[in-house]
C-alpha positions in Angstrom: -47.0 -69.1 93.3 -44.7 -67.1 91.0 -44.3 -70.0 88.6 -48.1 -70.4 88.6 -48.6 -66.7 87.8 -46.2 -67.0 84.9 -48.0 -70.0 83.5 -51.3 -68.3 83.9 -50.0 -65.2 82.0 -48.6 -67.5 79.2 -52.0 -69.3 79.0 -53.9 -66.0 78.8 -51.6 -64.8 76.0 -52.0 -68.0 74.0 -55.7 -67.9 74.7 -55.9 -64.5 73.1 -54.3 -65.9 70.0 -56.6 -68.9 70.0 -59.6 -66.7 70.5 -59.2 -65.7 66.8 -60.3 -69.2 65.8 -63.7 -68.7 67.5 -64.1 -65.2 65.9 -63.1 -66.3 62.4 -66.6 -66.2 61.2 -67.0 -62.5 62.0 -66.6 -60.2 59.0 -64.3 -57.6 60.8 -62.1 -59.1 63.5 -61.1 -56.7 66.3 -57.9 -58.3 67.2 -54.8 -59.4 65.2 -54.2 -63.1 65.0 -50.6 -64.1 65.5 -48.1 -67.0 65.8 -44.4 -67.5 66.6 -41.9 -70.1 67.5 -41.1 -68.6 70.8 -43.3 -66.2 72.9 -42.5 -64.6 76.2 -43.7 -61.5 78.1 -41.4 -58.5 78.5 -41.8 -55.4 80.5 -41.6 -52.1 78.7 -41.8 -49.0 81.0 -44.9 -49.3 83.1 -46.6 -51.8 80.8 -46.0 -55.4 79.7 -45.7 -56.7 76.1 -45.2 -60.0 74.4 -41.9 -60.8 72.6 -42.3 -63.1 69.5 -39.3 -64.8 67.9 -39.0 -67.1 65.0 -41.5 -67.4 62.0 -43.6 -64.6 63.4 -47.0 -64.3 61.6 -49.7 -61.7 62.0 -53.1 -61.8 60.3 -55.6 -58.9 60.1 -58.2 -57.8 57.5 -57.1 -60.5 55.1 -53.5 -59.2 55.2 -50.5 -61.3 56.4 -47.4 -59.9 58.0 -44.3 -62.0 58.5 -41.0 -61.2 60.1 -38.1 -62.7 62.1 -39.2 -61.1 65.4 -41.8 -58.8 66.9 -43.0 -57.0 70.0 -46.8 -57.3 70.5 -47.9 -54.4 72.7 -51.6 -55.3 72.7 -54.1 -57.2 70.6 -54.0 -54.5 67.9 -50.5 -53.0 68.0 -47.1 -54.5 67.2 -43.7 -53.8 65.8 -42.1 -56.2 63.3 -38.3 -56.6 62.7 -36.1 -58.1 60.0 -37.2 -59.7 56.7 -40.6 -58.1 57.0 -43.2 -59.1 54.4 -46.7 -57.7 54.1 -49.0 -59.6 51.8 -52.6 -58.8 50.7 -54.0 -60.7 47.7 -51.3 -60.1 44.9 -49.5 -57.3 46.7 -46.2 -58.0 48.5 -44.4 -55.3 50.5 -40.7 -55.9 51.6 -38.9 -53.9 54.4 -36.6 -54.2 57.4 -39.1 -52.9 59.9 -42.9 -52.4 60.2 -45.2 -50.8 62.7 -48.7 -52.1 62.6 -51.7 -50.3 64.2 -54.8 -52.4 64.1 -57.0 -49.6 65.3 -56.3 -47.7 62.1 -55.5 -50.8 60.0 -52.2 -49.2 59.0 -48.7 -50.7 58.5 -45.8 -48.3 58.3 -42.8 -49.9 56.6 -39.2 -48.8 57.0 -36.0 -49.7 55.1 -33.2 -48.0 53.2 -35.4 -48.9 50.2 -39.0 -50.3 50.5 -40.0 -52.7 47.7 -43.6 -53.2 46.6 -44.5 -55.9 44.1 -47.9 -56.6 42.5 -47.8 -59.2 39.8 -45.7 -57.6 36.9 -45.3 -54.2 38.6 -42.6 -53.2 41.0 -42.4 -50.0 43.1 -39.3 -48.8 45.0 -39.6 -46.0 47.5 -38.1 -44.7 50.8 -41.2 -44.5 53.0 -44.4 -46.5 52.6 -47.5 -47.2 54.6 -50.3 -49.6 53.8 -54.0 -49.8 54.9 -54.9 -53.4 55.2 -58.7 -52.6 55.2 -58.9 -50.2 52.3 -55.9 -51.8 50.5 -54.4 -48.4 49.8 -50.6 -47.7 50.0 -48.9 -44.3 50.3 -45.3 -43.5 49.6 -43.3 -40.3 50.3 -39.8 -39.1 49.6 -39.8 -40.3 46.0 -40.7 -43.5 44.3 -40.3 -45.3 41.0 -42.6 -47.9 39.5 -41.7 -50.3 36.6 -44.3 -52.5 34.9 -43.3 -54.2 31.6 -42.2 -51.3 29.4 -43.8 -48.6 31.6 -41.9 -46.5 34.0 -43.5 -43.9 36.4 -41.8 -41.9 39.1 -43.0 -39.2 41.4 -42.1 -37.5 44.7 -45.2 -38.8 46.5 -47.9 -41.3 45.5 -50.8 -43.6 46.3 -51.3 -47.2 45.3 -54.8 -48.7 45.2 -54.3 -52.4 45.2 -57.9 -53.4 44.6 -58.0 -51.9 41.1 -54.2 -51.8 40.6 -54.1 -48.0 40.3 -51.0 -45.9 41.0 -51.4 -42.2 41.5 -48.2 -40.1 41.3 -48.2 -36.7 42.9 -45.6 -33.9 42.4 -42.8 -34.1 39.8 -44.4 -37.0 38.0 -42.5 -38.4 35.0 -43.6 -41.4 32.9 -42.4 -43.2 29.8 -42.8 -46.2 27.6 -41.8 -46.9 24.0 -44.9 -44.9 22.8 -44.6 -41.7 24.8 -42.9 -39.7 27.6 -45.0 -37.6 30.1 -44.4 -34.9 32.7 -47.1 -33.7 35.1 -47.8 -32.9 38.7 -50.5 -35.6 39.1 -51.0 -38.8 37.1 -53.2 -41.8 37.7 -52.0 -45.0 36.0 -53.9 -48.3 35.9 -51.6 -51.3 35.7 -54.2 -53.6 34.0 -55.7 -51.2 31.4 -52.4 -49.2 30.9 -54.5 -46.0 30.9 -52.8 -42.9 32.2 -55.0 -40.1 33.4 -53.9 -36.6 34.5 -55.6 -33.8 36.3 -53.2 -30.9 36.0 -51.2 -29.3 33.2 -49.3 -32.3 31.6 -46.8 -32.6 28.8 -46.5 -35.6 26.4 -43.9 -36.4 23.7 -44.9 -39.4 21.6 -42.9 -41.7 19.4 -43.8 -39.7 16.3 -42.0 -36.7 17.7 -45.3 -34.9 18.4 -45.9 -32.8 21.5 -49.2 -32.8 23.3 -50.5 -31.0 26.4 -53.7 -30.3 28.2 -55.0 -29.4 31.7 -57.0 -32.7 31.9 -57.0 -35.9 29.9 -55.9 -39.5 29.5 -54.0 -41.8 27.2 -55.2 -45.4 26.6 -52.2 -47.2 25.3 -54.0 -50.4 24.3 -56.6 -48.4 22.3 -53.9 -45.9 21.2 -56.3 -43.1 22.1 -55.5 -39.6 23.6 -58.5 -37.9 25.2 -57.9 -34.3 26.2 -60.7 -32.3 27.7 -59.4 -28.9 28.8 -57.1 -26.4 26.9 -55.8 -29.1 24.6 -52.8 -28.6 22.3 -50.8 -30.6 19.8 -47.6 -29.6 18.1 -46.0 -31.4 15.1 -43.2 -30.5 12.8 -45.6 -28.5 10.5 -48.8 -27.9 12.6 -50.1 -26.5 15.8 -53.6 -27.6 17.0 -55.6 -26.0 19.7 -59.1 -27.1 21.0 -61.1 -27.5 24.2 -61.4 -31.2 23.5 -59.2 -33.5 21.4 -59.6 -37.2 20.7 -56.6 -38.4 18.9 -55.5 -41.9 17.7 -51.8 -41.6 17.1 -51.0 -44.7 14.9 -53.8 -44.1 12.4 -53.7 -40.3 12.8 -57.5 -40.0 13.4 -58.5 -36.9 15.3 -61.7 -35.3 16.6 -61.4 -31.6 17.7 -64.3 -30.0 19.5 -64.9 -26.3 20.5 -62.6 -23.3 19.9 -60.5 -25.3 17.4 -57.5 -23.7 15.6 -55.3 -25.7 13.3 -52.2 -23.7 12.0 -50.4 -25.4 9.1 -46.9 -23.8 8.6 -46.3 -25.8 5.4 -49.6 -24.7 3.7 -49.5 -21.2 5.2 -53.1 -21.6 6.4 -55.1 -21.7 9.6 -58.4 -23.5 10.1 -61.0 -22.6 12.7 -64.2 -24.2 13.8 -66.0 -25.9 16.7 -65.9 -29.4 15.2 -63.1 -30.7 13.0 -62.7 -34.4 12.3 -59.8 -35.9 10.5 -59.5 -39.5 9.3 -55.8 -40.3 8.8 -56.1 -43.6 6.9 -58.4 -42.1 4.3 -56.6 -38.7 4.5 -59.9 -36.7 4.7 -61.2 -34.0 7.0 -64.5 -32.5 7.9 -64.8 -28.9 9.2 -68.2 -27.7 10.6 -69.8 -25.7 13.3 -68.9 -22.2 12.0 -65.6 -23.2 10.2 -63.3 -20.6 8.8 -60.0 -21.0 6.9 -57.4 -18.2 6.7 -54.7 -18.5 4.0 -51.6 -16.3 4.1 -50.2 -15.1 0.8 -46.9 -13.3 0.2 -46.7 -10.8 -2.6 -43.7 -9.8 -4.6 -43.3 -6.8 -2.5 -43.0 -9.0 0.6 -46.3 -7.8 1.8 -48.4 -10.5 3.5 -52.1 -10.6 2.7 -54.7 -13.0 4.2 -57.6 -14.7 2.4 -60.5 -15.7 4.7 -63.1 -18.3 3.7 -66.2 -19.4 5.6 -68.9 -21.9 4.9 -71.4 -24.1 6.8 -69.3 -27.2 6.1 -66.0 -28.0 4.5 -64.6 -31.3 3.3 -61.0 -32.0 2.4 -59.9 -35.2 0.6 -56.3 -36.2 -0.2 -55.4 -38.6 -3.0 -52.3 -40.0 -4.6 -51.5 -38.2 -7.8 -50.6 -41.4 -9.7 -54.0 -43.0 -8.8 -55.8 -40.0 -10.1 -53.9 -40.2 -13.4 -54.6 -43.9 -13.7 -58.3 -43.2 -13.2 -58.3 -40.4 -15.7 -56.6 -42.5 -18.3 -59.1 -45.3 -17.9 -62.1 -43.1 -18.2 -61.1 -40.8 -21.0 -59.8 -41.9 -24.4 -57.8 -40.0 -27.0 -60.8 -40.0 -29.2 -63.0 -38.5 -26.6 -60.5 -35.7 -26.0 -60.1 -35.0 -29.7 -63.8 -35.0 -30.2 -64.2 -32.4 -27.5 -61.3 -30.3 -29.0 -62.8 -30.6 -32.5 -66.1 -29.2 -31.2 -64.4 -26.2 -29.7 -61.9 -25.5 -32.4 -63.5 -26.6 -35.7 -61.9 -24.6 -38.5 -64.1 -22.7 -41.0 -63.1 -25.0 -43.8 -64.6 -28.0 -41.9 -61.3 -29.9 -41.5 -61.5 -32.9 -39.2 -59.3 -35.5 -37.6 -59.3 -39.2 -36.8 -58.5 -40.8 -33.5 -57.9 -44.1 -31.8 -58.8 -45.4 -28.4 -56.3 -46.4 -25.8 -57.0 -49.7 -24.0 -55.5 -51.9 -21.4 -55.2 -55.6 -20.9 -56.6 -57.3 -17.8 -53.0 -57.4 -16.5 -52.8 -53.6 -16.8 -50.2 -53.5 -19.7 -50.8 -50.8 -22.3 -52.1 -52.1 -25.6 -51.5 -50.6 -29.1 -53.9 -47.8 -30.1 -56.5 -49.2 -32.5 -57.8 -46.8 -35.3 -61.4 -45.7 -35.1 -63.6 -44.7 -38.0 -65.3 -41.9 -35.9 -64.7 -40.3 -32.6 -66.6 -41.5 -29.6 -70.1 -40.1 -29.4 -71.3 -38.2 -26.3 -73.4 -41.2 -25.4 -70.3 -43.5 -25.5 -68.4 -41.0 -23.3 -71.3 -41.0 -20.8 -71.5 -44.8 -20.8 -67.7 -45.0 -20.2 -68.0 -42.5 -17.3 -70.8 -44.5 -15.7 -68.5 -47.6 -15.8 -66.4 -46.1 -13.0 -66.8 -48.3 -10.0 -68.5 -47.2 -6.9 -65.3 -47.6 -5.0 -63.6 -45.0 -7.2 -66.2 -42.3 -6.6 -67.9 -43.0 -3.3 -66.9 -41.1 -0.2 -68.4 -42.6 3.0 -68.9 -39.3 4.6 -71.1 -37.9 1.8 -74.7 -38.3 1.0 -75.8 -40.0 -2.2 -76.3 -36.6 -3.8 -72.8 -35.4 -2.8 -71.3 -38.7 -4.0 -72.7 -38.0 -7.4 -71.3 -34.5 -7.3 -67.9 -36.0 -6.3 -68.0 -38.4 -9.2 -68.7 -35.5 -11.5 -65.8 -33.6 -10.1 -63.4 -36.5 -10.6 -64.5 -36.6 -14.3 -63.8 -32.9 -14.4 -60.2 -33.4 -13.2 -59.3 -35.4 -16.3 -60.7 -32.7 -18.5 -58.9 -30.0 -16.5 -55.5 -31.5 -17.3 -56.3 -31.2 -21.0 -57.9 -27.8 -20.5 -54.8 -26.5 -18.8 -52.6 -27.5 -21.7 -55.0 -25.8 -24.1 -55.1 -22.7 -22.0 -51.3 -22.4 -22.0 -51.3 -22.7 -25.8 -54.1 -20.2 -26.2 -52.6 -17.7 -23.8 -49.2 -17.7 -25.6 -51.0 -17.2 -28.9 -53.2 -14.5 -27.4 -50.2 -12.6 -26.0 -48.5 -12.6 -29.4 -51.7 -11.6 -31.1 -52.4 -8.7 -28.7 -48.9 -7.3 -29.3 -49.6 -7.3 -33.0 -53.0 -5.8 -32.5 -51.7 -2.9 -30.4 -49.2 -2.1 -33.2 -51.8 -2.2 -35.9 -54.2 0.0 -33.9 -51.8 2.8 -33.8 -51.5 2.7 -37.7 -54.8 1.5 -39.0 -57.6 2.3 -36.6 -60.2 2.3 -39.4 -59.5 -1.3 -40.6 -58.4 -2.8 -37.2 -61.5 -4.8 -36.5 -61.5 -6.8 -39.7 -57.8 -7.5 -39.5 -58.1 -8.7 -36.0 -60.9 -11.0 -36.8 -58.9 -12.7 -39.6 -55.9 -12.9 -37.3 -58.0 -14.6 -34.6 -59.3 -17.2 -37.0 -55.8 -18.1 -38.2 -54.5 -18.2 -34.6 -57.4 -20.5 -33.5 -56.8 -22.8 -36.5 -53.1 -23.1 -35.6 -53.9 -23.5 -31.9 -56.3 -26.4 -32.8 -53.6 -28.3 -34.7 -51.0 -27.7 -31.9 -53.5 -28.7 -29.2 -54.3 -32.1 -30.8 -50.6 -32.8 -30.9 -50.2 -31.7 -27.3 -53.1 -34.0 -26.3 -51.4 -37.0 -28.1 -48.1 -36.3 -26.3 -49.9 -35.8 -22.9 -51.8 -39.1 -23.2 -48.7 -40.9 -24.3 -47.0 -39.6 -21.1 -50.0 -40.6 -19.0 -49.9 -44.1 -20.5 -46.2 -44.4 -19.6 -47.0 -43.2 -16.0 -49.8 -45.8 -15.9 -47.3 -48.5 -16.7 -44.7 -47.1 -14.3 -47.1 -47.1 -11.4 -47.9 -50.8 -11.8 -44.2 -51.6 -11.1 -43.1 -52.2 -7.5 -42.3 -49.0 -5.6 -38.6 -48.7 -4.7 -37.9 -48.2 -1.0 -36.2 -44.9 -1.5 -39.3 -43.5 -3.2 -41.5 -43.5 -0.2 -40.2 -40.2 1.0 -41.6 -38.6 -2.1 -45.2 -39.5 -1.3 -46.1 -36.1 0.0 -45.1 -34.5 -3.3 -47.5 -36.8 -5.1 -50.5 -36.0 -3.0 -53.5 -34.2 -4.5 -56.1 -32.4 -2.3 -59.7 -31.6 -3.0 -61.7 -29.2 -1.0 -65.5 -28.9 -0.9 -67.4 -26.0 0.8 -71.1 -26.3 1.1 -73.7 -23.5 1.7 -73.2 -19.9 2.5 -69.6 -19.7 1.2 -68.1 -16.3 1.8 -64.6 -15.2 0.9 -62.7 -12.0 2.0 -59.4 -10.5 1.1 -58.5 -6.9 1.2 -58.7 -6.6 -2.6 -61.1 -9.4 -3.4 -64.4 -10.7 -2.0 -66.8 -13.4 -3.1 -69.9 -15.3 -2.1 -71.7 -18.4 -3.5 -73.6 -21.4 -2.2 -71.0 -24.2 -2.9 -67.4 -24.3 -4.0 -64.8 -27.0 -4.8 -61.0 -26.7 -5.0 -58.3 -28.8 -6.5 -54.6 -28.7 -5.7 -53.8 -30.7 -8.8 -54.3 -27.7 -11.1 -54.7 -25.0 -8.4 -58.3 -24.3 -9.3 -61.5 -23.1 -7.4 -64.9 -23.7 -8.8 -67.9 -21.7 -7.4 -71.5 -22.7 -8.0 -75.0 -21.4 -7.3 -75.3 -17.6 -7.4 -71.6 -16.8 -7.3 -70.6 -13.1 -7.1 -67.1 -11.6 -7.0 -66.0 -8.1 -6.1 -62.8 -6.3 -6.8 -62.7 -2.7 -5.7 -65.9 -1.2 -7.2 -66.2 -4.0 -9.8 -68.7 -6.9 -9.5 -69.0 -10.1 -11.6 -72.0 -12.4 -11.5 -72.5 -15.7 -13.4 -73.8 -19.2 -12.9 -70.3 -20.8 -12.5 -66.9 -19.2 -11.6 -63.6 -21.0 -12.2 -60.6 -19.5 -10.5 -57.1 -20.6 -11.3 -54.2 -19.8 -8.9 -50.5 -19.9 -9.3 -48.1 -19.9 -6.3 -51.1 -19.2 -4.0 -52.1 -16.1 -6.0 -55.1 -15.7 -8.3 -53.9 -16.0 -11.9 -57.1 -16.2 -14.0 -60.9 -16.3 -13.5 -63.4 -17.7 -15.9 -67.1 -16.8 -15.7 -69.6 -18.9 -17.5 -73.4 -18.9 -17.6 -74.8 -15.5 -18.4 -71.8 -13.6 -16.9 -72.1 -9.9 -16.2 -69.2 -7.7 -15.2 -70.3 -4.3 -13.7 -68.7 -1.3 -12.1 -70.4 1.2 -9.7 -70.2 4.7 -11.1 -72.5 6.0 -8.4 -75.4 4.5 -6.5 -77.7 4.8 -9.5 -75.4 4.2 -12.5 -73.4 1.1 -13.3 -71.1 0.2 -16.2 -72.0 -3.3 -17.4 -70.4 -5.9 -19.7 -72.0 -9.1 -20.8 -71.0 -12.0 -23.0 -71.0 -15.8 -23.3 -67.8 -16.2 -21.4 -65.8 -13.6 -19.4 -62.2 -14.3 -18.6 -60.0 -12.1 -16.3 -56.2 -12.3 -16.0 -54.2 -11.2 -12.9 -50.7 -10.3 -12.2 -49.5 -10.3 -8.5 -53.1 -10.4 -7.5 -54.1 -7.4 -9.6 -56.3 -7.6 -12.7 -54.6 -6.4 -15.9 -56.9 -7.8 -18.6 -60.4 -9.0 -19.1 -61.7 -10.8 -22.3 -65.4 -11.0 -23.1 -65.9 -13.8 -25.6 -69.1 -14.1 -27.7 -72.1 -11.8 -28.0 -70.3 -8.9 -26.2 -72.5 -6.1 -24.9 -71.4 -3.0 -23.1 -73.4 -0.3 -21.2 -70.9 2.4 -20.3 -71.4 5.8 -18.5 -68.9 8.4 -19.6 -67.4 10.4 -16.8 -65.8 13.8 -17.2 -64.3 16.3 -14.8 -64.8 20.0 -14.3 -64.2 22.6 -11.6 -66.9 21.1 -9.5 -65.7 17.5 -9.7 -66.6 14.4 -11.7 -70.0 14.1 -13.5 -71.6 11.7 -15.9 -71.7 13.3 -19.4 -73.1 10.5 -21.5 -74.2 6.9 -22.0 -72.8 4.5 -24.6 -74.0 1.1 -25.7 -71.8 -1.3 -27.8 -72.6 -4.7 -29.2 -69.9 -6.8 -30.9 -68.4 -10.3 -31.0 -65.6 -10.0 -28.5 -64.2 -7.3 -26.1 -60.9 -6.9 -24.4 -60.3 -4.6 -21.4 -56.8 -3.5 -20.3 -56.3 -2.2 -16.8 -53.8 0.1 -15.2 -53.8 0.8 -11.5 -57.0 -1.2 -11.1 -58.8 1.1 -13.6 -59.7 0.5 -17.3 -57.0 2.0 -19.4 -58.0 0.7 -22.9 -60.9 -1.1 -24.5 -60.8 -3.1 -27.7 -64.0 -4.2 -29.5 -63.9 -6.9 -32.1 -66.2 -8.3 -34.7 -67.9 -5.2 -36.3 -69.0 -3.3 -33.2 -72.3 -1.4 -33.3 -72.5 1.4 -30.8 -74.7 4.3 -29.8 -73.8 7.3 -27.7 -76.4 9.5 -25.9 -76.1 12.6 -23.8 -77.6 12.0 -20.4 -80.5 14.2 -21.0 -81.3 12.6 -24.4 -81.4 8.9 -23.6 -84.6 7.6 -25.2 -87.2 6.0 -22.9 -86.9 2.8 -24.9 -83.3 2.4 -24.0 -82.7 0.5 -20.8 -79.9 1.5 -18.5 -79.2 -2.1 -17.3 -78.5 -5.3 -19.2 -80.9 -8.2 -18.9 -80.1 -10.2 -15.7 -78.1 -7.3 -14.1 -78.4 -7.0 -10.3 -76.1 -5.0 -8.2 -75.4 -7.4 -5.3 -73.7 -4.9 -2.9 -75.8 -6.1 0.1 -74.3 -9.6 -0.3 -70.7 -8.3 -0.3 -69.1 -9.6 2.8 -67.0 -7.6 5.2 -64.0 -9.1 7.1 -66.0 -9.3 10.3 -68.8 -11.2 8.6 -66.3 -13.8 7.3 -63.7 -14.0 10.1 -64.9 -13.5 13.7 -62.2 -15.6 15.4 -59.0 -14.7 17.3 -55.6 -15.9 16.2 -53.8 -17.8 18.9 -50.1 -16.9 18.8 -47.7 -19.7 18.1 -46.4 -21.6 21.2 -43.8 -23.6 19.2 -40.8 -21.8 20.6 -42.0 -22.1 24.2 -42.6 -25.8 24.0 -39.6 -26.6 21.9 -37.5 -25.4 24.8 -39.4 -27.5 27.4 -37.0 -30.2 28.8 -38.1 -33.8 28.4 -38.3 -36.2 31.3 -34.9 -37.1 32.8 -36.2 -39.4 35.7 -33.9 -38.0 38.5 -35.8 -40.0 41.2 -35.3 -43.3 39.3 -31.6 -42.5 38.7 -31.2 -41.9 42.5 -33.0 -45.0 43.5 -31.2 -47.2 41.0 -27.9 -45.9 42.3 -28.9 -46.5 45.9 -30.0 -50.1 45.0 -26.6 -50.9 43.5 -24.7 -49.3 46.5 -26.8 -50.9 49.2 -26.6 -54.4 47.7 -22.8 -54.0 47.2 -22.5 -53.0 50.9 -24.8 -55.9 52.1 -27.0 -53.3 53.8 -30.1 -54.1 51.8 -31.3 -57.0 49.5 -33.6 -56.8 46.5 -36.0 -59.4 47.8 -38.7 -61.4 46.0 -39.4 -64.2 48.5 -42.9 -65.5 49.0 -44.7 -66.2 52.2 -43.1 -69.0 54.2 -44.8 -72.4 54.5 -45.2 -71.7 58.3 -47.2 -68.6 57.6 -49.4 -70.4 55.0 -50.0 -73.2 57.5 -50.9 -70.8 60.3 -53.4 -69.0 58.1 -55.1 -72.3 57.1 -55.2 -73.3 60.8 -57.3 -70.3 61.8 -59.7 -70.8 59.0 -58.7 -68.2 56.4 
C-alpha cells in the first residue's frame, strides 16, 4: 500500500507537469511547466514539496529558467540553485540562486554579482528581480551597464526588456566618447542611443562644453541635444541661458526659445530674445521676438559703460576676410576706384588721370594691368556689379528684397576699404590745416576766411594725388592677397581663422539704441566688423545730451568699441535745445562729427552751411536769450569743450544777420527747412532694455566634479577578486539543449 501511494504521488506530480501540454493553447497559463532528470517528493515542515535535480527547466509567461537543482513548493512557486539562467527573448540573467513566484510573475536573483545580458548590452549588479509577464527588471545596491562605447551606472535602476530601455535612478553617471553625464534620473534606450533625463542633469561634451537643464534628452545618432526646462550651455567664451535649447554639437546649430540670454565674454556683449537661431556651418544667426543686445565698453578712466540696442529682428553673418577681399577685387577695378576719386577730388585746373583694369586668368593667376583710354563709366561699373553670382550675394534666410540689400552692402564694403584710406589721409591733412588756421585766426581775423579757402583747395589737391597713389598700393596688396589665398593653407595657419573672420549685422524695423551719453533711433541698420562701421537708414535720429542730429543716412565709425566718427548725409540737420521753444540749428550737405573717448570734440559742416543760433546771456536772474543770428557760408567747423560749443569757424565768405529777440522780422523763420525736434522719439533705457541680466554661473560650474564612476570601479574590482577566488564566474552560456528540447516538447 505504501509503495502504491508513493507511485500515485509520483504520477500526480508528473501529471501536473504534463497538464501544461493540454493548456498550451491558453494565452496565460496559471501553472509553471517544468522538467528535470530526477524528481522526488520531500517534506518541508508541515507541507510537502518536489525536489528536482539535473537539467532543471521551468517555463512561464514565455520565460525559461534553468538551474542545476530546484525545490518546487507548488505549481507557481519554486527555488532554483546553482548556474541559474533566466531567459526571455534576447534577455539573459545569470545568478547563483533564484526565487520564482508565479503568482506575481517575479523572479528574484541572488549572487555575489548578478549579470544581465541583452544582445550587445551587459549589466552587472548586486540584487536583481525580473517580471516575466511585463518583462521589467529592477536592480538595487548599485549597477553598471556597458553597451558598445556607452557606460551607465546608478545606485538603483529598471530595465524594460521589450523596448530595451534602462532607467538609472540616484547617483547616475554616464559616458561615451561624445559626452559625460551626471544626474539623479536617466532613461537610456539601447537601440536608439537616446538618453533622457527628468531632474537637474549635467553634461560635459567632447568639445569641452558644459550643458545642464532640468529636463531634456540627447540623441547621439542625430547628434541633437533637446533641453526643455531651465537650459544652460557654457563654453570657453560664452554662457547661454534659455527655457528651451535644441543644439546639434558637431555642426554647432542651435535654436534657443524663450527667456534667452547669450553672454559673450570675448565680444563683451550680451544678447537677449525669445527666439535666437544659429547656423554653425554658415556662421549666421537670427535674433527675433523682442531681441536686445547689450555691449559693454571700457573707457580710458576704467569706467564701464553699456550700449543697448533693440530691433524687431537682427541678423548676424560671419565671413572669411580673405574671401571678402577676393570678391572685392573681382568686382572693383583700379579704374573704377580712380574714377570715383576723380569725381570727388577734381582739381580746379581740371587735371585728370589714366587708369588700367586688373584682370584674372581662368586659373586665378593675376594678369598684367592693361592701359585704358578712359576710366570705366558708371554703366560699366553697374554691369560689373551685376555679374556677381547669386551664390556670392544670396542669403537663404533673407527675402528677395533683403538679398538685394545684402548685395548692395557687399558692394559697399569694397568702397569702404578705399574710403577708410581716404579718410585717414584727409583727417591727417585736416588736423594740420586746423592747427595752421587757429594760429592765423589769432593774427589775421579779417583775412582768415579767404586764406583758409585757398589752403583747403591746396590741401584737397595734394590729398587727391596721395589718395590715388594709396589706392594703387592698396590694390596691389589686395592682388597679392588674392594670389596668396589661392595657395594651399598650411596646417599651422588653421588656428588663425578666428582672426580673419568678418561679421555683418543687420537690424530691421524699430531700431532703438541707448547709452548714457548717446541715444539713436531708425528703421534699419547694418554693421560691419571689417571697418567697425554702423549704417543707419530710414528716419535716423541721434541725440547727445541736448543735441539732436537728423538725416536720411547715418554712418558711424568705431575704434576699439568706441564711437570715433559719425557722418550724416541726406539733408542733415544738427540742432540743440535752448528751451522748449527755441533750438539752435545747423544744416549742410554733409555733417561729420569726431569723438574722443566717446565725447564729441569737433563737428564739420561741409557744403551750403546754414546756422540758426540763439545767443544766450546771463544776468542776476539767470540765463536768457538775447538775440538771434543767422549765418550762411560754404563750410563750418564747431569745436567742443566739456560737451559744449567752445569755438565756431565759418568758411567761404560767410553772410550773417543778428537780430535782437524783439526785432526779428516776421519774414525771418526761426527754423530751417526740414527741421523737426524729435524729442518724443528719444528712447529711454527702459524702452530699449527691459530684460534682467542673469549673473554668470561659470565659477560654480567650473568647480563641479565630473563623473568618476565609483560604482563601476567597485563592481569591476569585485569581478576580478571573485573570479580570482573561484567564488563567481563571468558567465555567457546559452540555454542548454535539454532546455530547448523541453520547450519544443510542450509546444512553445
